[in-house]
N, C-alpha and C positions, 0 to 999 in steps of 0.2 A: 266226613270222612266214615263214619262209625254208621252213616246212613245208607253211604252207598256200600258197606259191605253188606248190609240188610237187603239188596236191591237184588245183589249178586248172586246173594243165597237162595231169595227167593225164583230168582228166574233156575238157576241150576238144580233145586227142586222140583219145578214143575217141569224142567225139563225131564228133571229121572222118573218120576212116577210117570209120566206117558209111555215112557222104554219101559219102563219092569214094577208097572202096577201091579200088585199081589204076589212078587216072589219076594223069597228071604233077602235078595239081593240090597231089595227097598230099605231094607232095616239095617242091615249094613253098613249102609251107605249113609241111614239117618245119623246114626250113630257113631260114626269116624265124620263127618261134616259137625255133627253140636262138638267133638271132643277137638276136631280141630280148628274150628271157633272161638272155643273158651283157650286154647291157648294161646292163638293168634292174638285176641283181647288181651289176655295178659301181657305178653313181651313188647306191646305195641303201643305208646300211650297216647300215640295220637290217633289210634282208633277213639279213646275216650271212652270205654266198651264199660268199664267197670266205674270208673269215677272222671268227674269232668275237669280234667287239667286243664290247665291252660297252659297251651301251646305256641302261641301264638298272637300277638298285638294286632288290633284290626289298626289301620293310620294309612295314611294316604301318602306320607310323610317318609325319607329313606331311614329311616330309622333301624334300628338293631337293638338285641339284648346280649351279651357278653354272660355266659352264667360257666363258673367253675366249680367243680365237686371233689368231694374226694379232702381236701381238706384241713386243717390247714399243716403244712408239708415246710421241709427243710429246701424244698424252692419253690415255694410260694412269695418271700420279701421281691426276688426277682421279678416274681409276675407284677407284684407292688409298686416296685420301682418306675417298670415299665408306665405301667396306668397311669401311675403320678405323672411320669414326665411328660404324656399326651393329654394329661387334662379329662381322662376319661373313668368314669364310676362303672362298677360292675357289680352281677348279687353274686356271693359265692355259700354255698349248700356243702357247712361244716359237719364232719363226722362227731361225736363227743367225747370221743376216746382220742380223737388228733387234739382235739382243743384243750383237752386235759394236759396233751404232751407237749403244745408247742403252746402256750395261753399267753404269752407276748405278741407272738403274728398274728395271733385272730384279733388280740386286742387292738393290733396296728391297722389292720382290715377295717376294723371300723372305726379309729378312730381318722384314715382315710376317708371316709362318704360312702363306703361300700355295701351295700346290702347282703344281708344274711340270711339264710334260708337253713331248716335243720333237714337232716341228713339222715337220721337214726343216731345211736351213741353207738353204738358197733358195726354197723354193715356188714349183715351177717350174709355169707354164700349161700346162706337158706331161708333169705328173708320173703320168697315166694310158700316156703311150707309153713310159717312160725301161724302163731291161731291170734285171732284180733287180739285178746289180751297181755300177749307179746310183742305186737307191735304198739299198743300203746305206749308199752312203756319204755318201749325203745326210742320212744319220740317224744314221751314226759322226759325220759330220763336225760336225753340231749338236749331239753327245755333246760331243763336246769344248771345245767353244764354252761350252757349259755348263757342264763343269768347270772350264774354264780361270779364266771370268768370277766364276761362281755357288759354286765350289768343295763340287758337289754333284751326285747321276749322278739320275738317272731313269727308272723302267725304263715309262711310260708315254709313249705315242706316238698323234699322230689323224692321218688320213691326208690330208693337204690336196684341199679340197673333200668329203674325207668318198669319195672314191672309190679302191675294191681292185679287185684283180686278181690273176691268179697272180701275177706278178712282186713285187707287193709284199705279198703273203702268205708270198711265200719272203722278203723280206728281212726283214718283222716277224719271224719265226720266228730266222733267220738272227742278228736284234741284238739277241735274248730279250727283247722286249718286249710288252707289255699293250698292245690296240691300242681305244682310246677312242673310244665316238660319241657318239651323243647320241637323246635320243628329240622334242625339243621344237626343233625350229627354228627360231629367230627371224625368218633371212631378214632380218637388220637392214641386211645390204651389196648389199641390192637391194632393197628397202622402202623407200622415202624416208619416207610418214606414219607417223610415232611414234606414233600412235596403232592404227593398222593392225601397228605390231610389236607393240605392245603389247597389242593381242587376242590373236593370233596366237599369240604365248606364257600366255597365263592361260585363255585357254579349252584348251587342248590339254595344263595341266598336271596331273598327280598325284602318287602316291606314289610318292619313289622319282625323279623324275623327272632326266634330266640336258640344259640348256638350255646349248644351244649360243648364242652370242654373240660378237662383237667388241670386243675394246679399242681400236679404230679412229678414232669419232669422236665429236664432241658429240652427234648424232644417237643414238646408243647411250647415252652416258651419261644422258641424258635420257628415255628410256627403261630405266633400270636406277633412275634416282633413282626412278620409279612403280611399278615391280617389285619391289622390297625392300618401300615402302610398300603392296603389297598383299601382299606376303608376310608383314609383320608382323599385319596386322588380318586374316590367314587361319591362322596361328598354326602355319605352316610355321619349320622348322628349318631348317638347310643341312649338307653333308656335302661335306666332298673327295674325291677321285680316293685319297689316301694314305692318307685314313679311311676309306674304305671298304674296301677290301682291307684293311690293319691288322684291321679286326674282322671281317671273312670269315677273315682267317687264323689269329684268335683262335676262330672261332668249333668 
């Protein structure tokens, strides 16, 4: 994806130079193009513009990953009940503050065999504007909570909102994390209609997809009920980030 972006920008650049060579508009265009590229790269984790995030598994079989952000919450037990009923393992990217609020739910996630990822301690709305040292603090503080309450360590990190930039890339490298993105974004925190969320997920699904969901609402739980039925009908299996990395290391 990143290389396609560069090719597209290269073509635009050459076309503009041909038309406006030597004009002030050329310099304005250059600045605008650069700014747009940086912003696009910051907010679209699939572009891998600042950090080489894992956004999909290379596989020839029908398998997908269910990932849940922003928990644990009061809704998480219902998600866990459903996953247990279907014998499905998922990956939960947890916020440190919420682990502290719901320690027993967090311990249950681990006890039932799901993978755990770091989703920062506070999930600040200002994530994209934090210094590298502050981002390192956010990641390390979440690690401390995960270790204290769950007695585990995780190498996985998912940037809040999928935002990346040089400071965040530096923090990820410093803390030796693997950045995990997605290639199917449900937008379940934005879209209210459950059917629209379900359709958005299923129409974009393919082999090796990593699906972004949130264990934060009844709405998403209802979507998950229908999604698991769809996966069963279409004969999709599931994988976790742990199993994906382990299989890659064993290849």
